[in-house]
C-alpha positions as CSV (number, residue, x, y, z in Angstrom):
1,X,1.4,10.6,-7.6
2,X,1.3,8.9,-4.2
3,X,-1.2,6.3,-5.6
4,X,1.4,5.3,-8.2
5,X,4.1,5.1,-5.6
6,X,1.9,3.0,-3.3
7,X,1.0,0.7,-6.2
8,X,4.6,0.2,-7.2
9,X,5.6,-0.6,-3.6
10,X,2.7,-3.1,-3.4
11,X,3.8,-4.7,-6.7
12,X,7.4,-5.0,-5.4
13,X,6.3,-6.6,-2.2
14,X,4.2,-9.1,-4.1
15,X,7.1,-9.9,-6.4
16,X,9.4,-10.3,-3.4
17,X,6.9,-12.6,-1.7
18,X,6.7,-14.8,-4.8
19,X,10.4,-15.0,-5.2
20,X,11.2,-15.2,-1.5
21,X,8.7,-18.1,-0.9
22,X,8.5,-20.1,-4.1
23,X,7.1,-23.1,-2.2
24,X,4.0,-21.1,-1.2
25,X,0.7,-22.4,-2.5
26,X,-1.5,-20.4,-4.9
27,X,-3.9,-19.8,-2.0
28,X,-1.1,-18.3,0.1
29,X,-0.1,-16.1,-2.8
30,X,-3.6,-14.8,-3.1
31,X,-4.0,-14.3,0.6
32,X,-0.8,-12.3,0.8
33,X,-1.7,-10.2,-2.2
34,X,-5.1,-9.4,-0.6
35,X,-3.6,-8.6,2.7
36,X,-1.1,-6.2,1.1
37,X,-3.9,-4.6,-0.9
38,X,-6.0,-4.0,2.3
39,X,-2.9,-2.7,4.1
40,X,-2.2,-0.2,1.3
41,X,-5.9,0.9,1.2
42,X,-5.6,1.7,4.9
43,X,-2.3,3.5,4.3
44,X,-3.9,5.5,1.4
45,X,-6.8,6.6,3.7
46,X,-4.3,7.8,6.3
47,X,-2.3,9.7,3.7
48,X,-5.4,11.4,2.3
49,X,-6.5,12.4,5.8
50,X,-3.1,13.8,6.6
51,X,-3.0,15.7,3.3
52,X,-6.5,17.2,4.1
53,X,-5.2,18.4,7.4
54,X,-2.2,20.0,5.9
55,X,-4.1,21.7,3.1
56,X,-6.8,23.0,5.4
57,X,-4.3,24.8,7.6
58,X,-3.7,28.4,7.0
59,X,-0.3,29.7,6.1
60,X,-0.5,32.2,9.0
61,X,-1.0,29.6,11.8
């Protein structure tokens, strides 16, 4: 489920970029999409590490 939410947020940000900066060149559009993709990959890694920490904890701690 978090992957779908992250993807949807990424898509919304790309759409906002395209409508917010219509004068941007195609190269700028690609660079922003790639930057956002890398950012969301990093966010996903942090989320998965956080979920591993939570799931590895005992209920009695």
